[in-house]
One Martini backbone bead per residue (centre of mass of N, CA, C, O) as a GRO file, in nm:
protein
  315
    1MET     BB    1   0.092   0.037   0.025
    2LYS     BB    2   0.044   0.374  -0.064
    3THR     BB    3   0.084   0.628   0.117
    4ILE     BB    4   0.022   0.961   0.146
    5ASP     BB    5   0.308   1.042   0.270
    6SER     BB    6   0.455   0.898  -0.011
    7LEU     BB    7   0.378   1.098  -0.210
    8ARG     BB    8   0.459   1.201  -0.548
    9GLU     BB    9   0.528   1.378  -0.793
   10GLY     BB   10   0.440   1.168  -1.083
   11ASP     BB   11   0.275   0.960  -0.983
   12ARG     BB   12   0.122   0.635  -1.020
   13ILE     BB   13  -0.185   0.509  -0.891
   14ASN     BB   14  -0.324   0.202  -0.713
   15GLU     BB   15  -0.554   0.266  -0.461
   16ILE     BB   16  -0.681   0.263  -0.123
   17TYR     BB   17  -0.933   0.481   0.008
   18LEU     BB   18  -1.087   0.715   0.198
   19CYS     BB   19  -1.385   0.898   0.141
   20ARG     BB   20  -1.434   1.178   0.313
   21SER     BB   21  -1.520   1.353   0.050
   22LYS     BB   22  -1.793   1.491  -0.171
   23VAL     BB   23  -1.792   1.728  -0.444
   24GLN     BB   24  -1.988   1.915  -0.650
   25ALA     BB   25  -1.882   2.102  -0.944
   26LEU     BB   26  -1.764   2.404  -1.119
   27THR     BB   27  -1.614   2.545  -1.354
   28LYS     BB   28  -1.566   2.845  -1.508
   29ALA     BB   29  -1.689   2.693  -1.780
   30GLY     BB   30  -1.922   2.482  -1.660
   31LYS     BB   31  -1.785   2.221  -1.571
   32ALA     BB   32  -1.807   1.926  -1.433
   33TYR     BB   33  -1.698   1.814  -1.102
   34GLU     BB   34  -1.493   1.633  -0.852
   35SER     BB   35  -1.432   1.668  -0.502
   36LEU     BB   36  -1.184   1.514  -0.299
   37THR     BB   37  -1.122   1.342   0.015
   38LEU     BB   38  -0.840   1.155   0.101
   39GLN     BB   39  -0.777   0.872   0.332
   40ASP     BB   40  -0.540   0.791   0.582
   41LYS     BB   41  -0.335   0.742   0.862
   42THR     BB   42  -0.122   0.975   0.732
   43GLY     BB   43  -0.364   1.131   0.579
   44SER     BB   44  -0.441   1.380   0.328
   45VAL     BB   45  -0.602   1.434  -0.003
   46ASP     BB   46  -0.659   1.586  -0.293
   47GLY     BB   47  -0.924   1.528  -0.542
   48LYS     BB   48  -0.987   1.493  -0.903
   49ILE     BB   49  -1.276   1.480  -1.127
   50TRP     BB   50  -1.307   1.600  -1.453
   51ASP     BB   51  -1.477   1.324  -1.564
   52PRO     BB   52  -1.742   1.173  -1.433
   53GLY     BB   53  -1.871   1.029  -1.709
   54SER     BB   54  -1.658   0.839  -1.745
   55GLN     BB   55  -1.499   0.570  -1.797
   56GLY     BB   56  -1.432   0.425  -1.468
   57ILE     BB   57  -1.658   0.581  -1.309
   58GLY     BB   58  -1.794   0.494  -1.035
   59ASP     BB   59  -1.991   0.428  -0.777
   60TYR     BB   60  -1.995   0.670  -0.501
   61GLU     BB   61  -1.930   0.781  -0.159
   62ALA     BB   62  -1.910   0.913   0.120
   63LEU     BB   63  -1.725   0.678   0.322
   64ASP     BB   64  -1.598   0.524   0.112
   65TYR     BB   65  -1.411   0.267  -0.021
   66ILE     BB   66  -1.159   0.340  -0.271
   67ASN     BB   67  -1.043   0.277  -0.590
   68VAL     BB   68  -0.759   0.451  -0.733
   69VAL     BB   69  -0.668   0.606  -1.034
   70ALA     BB   70  -0.370   0.821  -1.042
   71ASP     BB   71  -0.225   1.137  -1.060
   72VAL     BB   72   0.044   1.317  -0.927
   73THR     BB   73   0.017   1.644  -0.832
   74SER     BB   74   0.039   2.014  -0.831
   75PHE     BB   75  -0.108   2.271  -0.608
   76GLN     BB   76  -0.001   2.532  -0.446
   77GLY     BB   77   0.225   2.326  -0.304
   78GLN     BB   78   0.018   2.078  -0.335
   79LEU     BB   79  -0.106   1.780  -0.348
   80GLN     BB   80  -0.278   1.606  -0.622
   81LEU     BB   81  -0.540   1.416  -0.763
   82ASN     BB   82  -0.574   1.272  -1.087
   83ILE     BB   83  -0.858   1.108  -1.161
   84LYS     BB   84  -0.950   0.816  -1.365
   85ARG     BB   85  -1.039   0.596  -1.142
   86VAL     BB   86  -1.334   0.431  -0.986
   87ARG     BB   87  -1.386   0.199  -0.701
   88LYS     BB   88  -1.585   0.026  -0.499
   89CYS     BB   89  -1.531  -0.144  -0.219
   90ARG     BB   90  -1.507  -0.438  -0.053
   91GLU     BB   91  -1.532  -0.633   0.186
   92GLY     BB   92  -1.185  -0.731   0.257
   93GLU     BB   93  -0.998  -0.507   0.103
   94TYR     BB   94  -0.993  -0.371   0.395
   95ASP     BB   95  -0.856  -0.183   0.677
   96PRO     BB   96  -0.987   0.055   0.879
   97ALA     BB   97  -0.727   0.118   1.052
   98GLU     BB   98  -0.567   0.240   0.789
   99TYR     BB   99  -0.792   0.513   0.787
  100VAL     BB  100  -0.702   0.638   1.071
  101PRO     BB  101  -0.598   0.915   1.194
  102SER     BB  102  -0.314   0.954   1.420
  103THR     BB  103  -0.138   0.997   1.671
  104GLU     BB  104   0.218   1.002   1.747
  105GLY     BB  105   0.165   0.960   2.023
  106ASP     BB  106   0.141   0.850   2.357
  107VAL     BB  107  -0.151   0.798   2.497
  108GLU     BB  108  -0.083   0.692   2.784
  109ALA     BB  109   0.127   0.914   2.848
  110MET     BB  110  -0.057   1.160   2.812
  111TYR     BB  111  -0.273   1.082   3.019
  112ALA     BB  112  -0.078   1.065   3.258
  113GLU     BB  113  -0.001   1.364   3.248
  114ILE     BB  114  -0.280   1.467   3.314
  115LEU     BB  115  -0.305   1.330   3.591
  116GLY     BB  116  -0.056   1.478   3.712
  117ILE     BB  117  -0.174   1.761   3.685
  118ILE     BB  118  -0.423   1.718   3.862
  119ASP     BB  119  -0.247   1.676   4.127
  120THR     BB  120  -0.177   2.004   4.134
  121VAL     BB  121  -0.468   2.044   4.218
  122LYS     BB  122  -0.575   2.174   4.536
  123ASN     BB  123  -0.850   2.229   4.493
  124THR     BB  124  -1.100   2.037   4.595
  125TYR     BB  125  -1.320   2.094   4.382
  126LEU     BB  126  -1.150   2.080   4.116
  127ASN     BB  127  -1.033   1.799   4.164
  128GLN     BB  128  -1.302   1.651   4.181
  129LEU     BB  129  -1.403   1.728   3.906
  130LEU     BB  130  -1.174   1.610   3.731
  131LYS     BB  131  -1.205   1.311   3.845
  132SER     BB  132  -1.512   1.275   3.744
  133PHE     BB  133  -1.383   1.233   3.453
  134PHE     BB  134  -1.064   1.124   3.423
  135SER     BB  135  -1.125   0.847   3.613
  136ILE     BB  136  -1.303   0.746   3.382
  137GLU     BB  137  -1.291   0.497   3.151
  138GLU     BB  138  -1.499   0.594   2.938
  139PHE     BB  139  -1.386   0.874   2.908
  140LYS     BB  140  -1.101   0.797   2.818
  141LYS     BB  141  -1.176   0.651   2.556
  142MET     BB  142  -1.300   0.896   2.417
  143PHE     BB  143  -1.071   1.112   2.460
  144CYS     BB  144  -0.837   0.939   2.311
  145PHE     BB  145  -1.000   0.908   2.019
  146HIS     BB  146  -1.061   1.188   1.968
  147SER     BB  147  -1.108   1.475   1.808
  148ALA     BB  148  -1.061   1.846   1.768
  149ALA     BB  149  -1.158   1.819   1.458
  150LYS     BB  150  -1.256   1.809   1.131
  151SER     BB  151  -1.033   2.028   1.082
  152VAL     BB  152  -0.727   2.214   1.057
  153HIS     BB  153  -0.681   2.079   1.368
  154HIS     BB  154  -0.661   1.775   1.519
  155GLY     BB  155  -0.799   1.566   1.285
  156PHE     BB  156  -0.751   1.311   1.498
  157ALA     BB  157  -0.684   1.046   1.664
  158GLY     BB  158  -0.601   1.213   1.967
  159GLY     BB  159  -0.633   1.523   1.932
  160LEU     BB  160  -0.770   1.605   2.197
  161LEU     BB  161  -0.546   1.513   2.386
  162GLU     BB  162  -0.307   1.668   2.261
  163HIS     BB  163  -0.426   1.949   2.279
  164THR     BB  164  -0.495   1.960   2.582
  165LEU     BB  165  -0.211   1.916   2.683
  166SER     BB  166  -0.077   2.158   2.545
  167VAL     BB  167  -0.252   2.384   2.669
  168THR     BB  168  -0.197   2.311   2.966
  169LYS     BB  169   0.111   2.352   2.955
  170ASN     BB  170   0.096   2.644   2.885
  171CYS     BB  171  -0.065   2.727   3.146
  172VAL     BB  172   0.150   2.638   3.344
  173PHE     BB  173   0.358   2.841   3.251
  174PHE     BB  174   0.195   3.096   3.289
  175ALA     BB  175   0.153   3.059   3.603
  176LYS     BB  176   0.465   3.090   3.656
  177GLN     BB  177   0.514   3.370   3.504
  178TYR     BB  178   0.217   3.474   3.629
  179ASP     BB  179   0.093   3.573   3.937
  180VAL     BB  180  -0.210   3.655   3.841
  181LEU     BB  181  -0.246   3.353   3.823
  182ASN     BB  182  -0.453   3.075   3.871
  183HIS     BB  183  -0.363   2.761   3.857
  184ASP     BB  184  -0.622   2.589   3.913
  185LEU     BB  185  -0.811   2.737   3.715
  186ILE     BB  186  -0.651   2.722   3.444
  187VAL     BB  187  -0.612   2.416   3.435
  188THR     BB  188  -0.908   2.333   3.444
  189ALA     BB  189  -0.992   2.491   3.191
  190ALA     BB  190  -0.802   2.352   2.995
  191LEU     BB  191  -0.907   2.053   3.039
  192PHE     BB  192  -1.217   2.159   2.952
  193HIS     BB  193  -1.236   2.342   2.692
  194ASP     BB  194  -1.296   2.073   2.476
  195VAL     BB  195  -1.513   1.862   2.583
  196GLY     BB  196  -1.746   1.921   2.371
  197LYS     BB  197  -1.630   1.748   2.134
  198LEU     BB  198  -1.774   1.478   2.217
  199LYS     BB  199  -2.056   1.613   2.099
  200GLU     BB  200  -1.987   1.765   1.825
  201LEU     BB  201  -1.839   1.496   1.738
  202SER     BB  202  -1.794   1.230   1.568
  203THR     BB  203  -1.672   0.945   1.505
  204PHE     BB  204  -1.487   0.731   1.355
  205PRO     BB  205  -1.493   0.808   1.020
  206GLU     BB  206  -1.659   1.072   1.022
  207ASN     BB  207  -1.594   1.326   1.178
  208ASP     BB  208  -1.863   1.495   1.243
  209TYR     BB  209  -2.131   1.688   1.282
  210THR     BB  210  -2.361   1.710   1.499
  211GLU     BB  211  -2.649   1.833   1.591
  212ALA     BB  212  -2.531   1.972   1.848
  213GLY     BB  213  -2.290   2.099   1.702
  214GLN     BB  214  -2.452   2.280   1.508
  215LEU     BB  215  -2.659   2.417   1.730
  216VAL     BB  216  -2.436   2.474   1.972
  217GLY     BB  217  -2.154   2.373   2.039
  218HIS     BB  218  -1.863   2.311   2.225
  219ILE     BB  219  -1.867   2.540   2.427
  220VAL     BB  220  -2.150   2.494   2.552
  221LEU     BB  221  -2.137   2.191   2.591
  222GLY     BB  222  -1.901   2.206   2.794
  223ALA     BB  223  -2.036   2.387   3.006
  224GLN     BB  224  -2.261   2.181   3.062
  225MET     BB  225  -2.087   1.942   3.157
  226VAL     BB  226  -1.957   2.092   3.395
  227THR     BB  227  -2.217   2.178   3.542
  228ASP     BB  228  -2.317   1.887   3.588
  229GLY     BB  229  -2.065   1.808   3.761
  230ILE     BB  230  -2.108   2.024   3.988
  231ARG     BB  231  -2.394   1.918   4.092
  232LYS     BB  232  -2.242   1.654   4.233
  233ILE     BB  233  -2.102   1.877   4.423
  234PRO     BB  234  -2.099   1.967   4.728
  235GLU     BB  235  -2.055   2.305   4.781
  236PHE     BB  236  -1.993   2.446   4.537
  237PRO     BB  237  -1.871   2.734   4.448
  238PRO     BB  238  -2.031   2.971   4.275
  239LEU     BB  239  -1.797   3.159   4.178
  240LEU     BB  240  -1.614   2.928   4.071
  241GLU     BB  241  -1.813   2.836   3.858
  242LYS     BB  242  -1.823   3.102   3.695
  243GLU     BB  243  -1.520   3.120   3.628
  244LEU     BB  244  -1.491   2.852   3.478
  245VAL     BB  245  -1.716   2.896   3.266
  246HIS     BB  246  -1.601   3.152   3.147
  247CYS     BB  247  -1.339   3.028   3.031
  248ILE     BB  248  -1.480   2.839   2.838
  249LEU     BB  249  -1.661   3.061   2.684
  250ALA     BB  250  -1.373   3.242   2.615
  251HIS     BB  251  -1.146   3.063   2.454
  252HIS     BB  252  -1.165   3.221   2.159
  253GLY     BB  253  -1.162   3.551   2.251
  254GLU     BB  254  -1.393   3.603   2.028
  255LEU     BB  255  -1.699   3.647   1.893
  256GLU     BB  256  -1.610   3.575   1.586
  257TYR     BB  257  -1.496   3.283   1.701
  258GLY     BB  258  -1.752   3.179   1.912
  259SER     BB  259  -1.763   3.333   2.165
  260PRO     BB  260  -1.995   3.434   2.401
  261LYS     BB  261  -1.733   3.547   2.540
  262LYS     BB  262  -1.512   3.761   2.659
  263PRO     BB  263  -1.244   3.803   2.826
  264GLU     BB  264  -1.242   3.887   3.208
  265LEU     BB  265  -1.010   3.712   3.287
  266ALA     BB  266  -0.688   3.621   3.319
  267GLU     BB  267  -0.736   3.317   3.261
  268ALA     BB  268  -0.897   3.359   2.995
  269VAL     BB  269  -0.681   3.497   2.836
  270ALA     BB  270  -0.459   3.278   2.856
  271LEU     BB  271  -0.625   3.051   2.733
  272ALA     BB  272  -0.672   3.180   2.456
  273PHE     BB  273  -0.379   3.183   2.379
  274ALA     BB  274  -0.307   2.884   2.417
  275ASP     BB  275  -0.510   2.780   2.207
  276ASN     BB  276  -0.413   2.949   1.959
  277LEU     BB  277  -0.130   2.854   1.952
  278ASP     BB  278  -0.174   2.547   1.912
  279ALA     BB  279  -0.346   2.563   1.657
  280LYS     BB  280  -0.133   2.708   1.477
  281MET     BB  281   0.107   2.516   1.507
  282GLU     BB  282  -0.040   2.266   1.401
  283THR     BB  283  -0.110   2.382   1.130
  284LEU     BB  284   0.187   2.410   1.036
  285LYS     BB  285   0.274   2.125   1.076
  286GLU     BB  286   0.064   1.999   0.873
  287LEU     BB  287   0.161   2.167   0.632
  288PHE     BB  288   0.469   2.085   0.637
  289HIS     BB  289   0.377   1.754   0.635
  290ALA     BB  290   0.276   1.743   0.369
  291PRO     BB  291   0.258   1.612   0.080
  292GLY     BB  292   0.539   1.756  -0.100
  293VAL     BB  293   0.655   1.937   0.113
  294GLN     BB  294   0.927   2.162   0.151
  295GLY     BB  295   0.951   2.471   0.034
  296GLY     BB  296   0.838   2.775   0.060
  297TRP     BB  297   0.556   2.867  -0.076
  298LEU     BB  298   0.197   2.773   0.040
  299GLY     BB  299   0.004   2.989   0.060
  300PHE     BB  300  -0.309   3.046   0.172
  301ASN     BB  301  -0.424   3.076   0.518
  302SER     BB  302  -0.713   3.101   0.692
  303LEU     BB  303  -0.626   3.083   0.992
  304MET     BB  304  -0.386   3.292   0.964
  305GLY     BB  305  -0.445   3.522   0.731
  306THR     BB  306  -0.204   3.420   0.536
  307TYR     BB  307   0.089   3.377   0.400
  308ILE     BB  308   0.309   3.085   0.360
  309ARG     BB  309   0.644   3.006   0.478
  310LYS     BB  310   0.901   2.785   0.456
  311THR     BB  311   1.175   2.737   0.603
  312GLU     BB  312   1.522   2.768   0.481
  313VAL     BB  313   1.778   2.588   0.630
  314GLU     BB  314   2.102   2.586   0.643
  315GLU     BB  315   2.362   2.364   0.733
   0.00000   0.00000   0.00000
């Protein structure tokens, strides 16, 4: 099997991939074509069928496993498949585990690190709240396998775990660097900030928005989950609850980025920066490690809001 991360411009391939998405569109000249996102465990690649009605293009839909014959080309610095043939695969022709992109990190080690950070939270109520989630085996299974996004960044199995740990470690550093921050509050908020993704996104291979995700969104869903957990802890301080929930609601930093509230606490400000930092650095990491990317200009990136160039450092 030729994995997506091993593709090179000029290759002719005959491989099976998961069709992550399928979109019908028109060229500027009004000619119909199909745009696909193909996926395996090493990543994803854009594909185009410029003549959908031609012989050799069989019936298939999104989330089907398909055999494609294609030429590997390059467009705006990134690889693209010019697909000549498509065939929907039968069960037994593929192993689904080979088509789920996963974190490169050690899942057990990352989760153990989170549990270690929880032990540094000395506030009795916050520590109890954290353990009421993270010490539950069923929660661990979901949290470790889930992605942190449909696309953009950390859109792979274990992405939620990896992103949460990274954001939390950023916040631990911030709390040491700036004495205005309350360590226990910012760490708890960081560990919970994206917990709503468990309800916003379905599991793999779909990894798509649920009805609750579309209508409510992970920020509010996460705040609701934390509030429900607080209700089970007797005498949880009301002001502490409001401060924690505020940090979760404000963690995207700006109203136009989806936060119901702008940050009004120092901990909320720091969390928003920590979240944004990790999201953008992971976006760059995934962009730089995409198949065929070497150096130079990589085009416009919508999350960064600018054109991106990969540094070419001479040895």
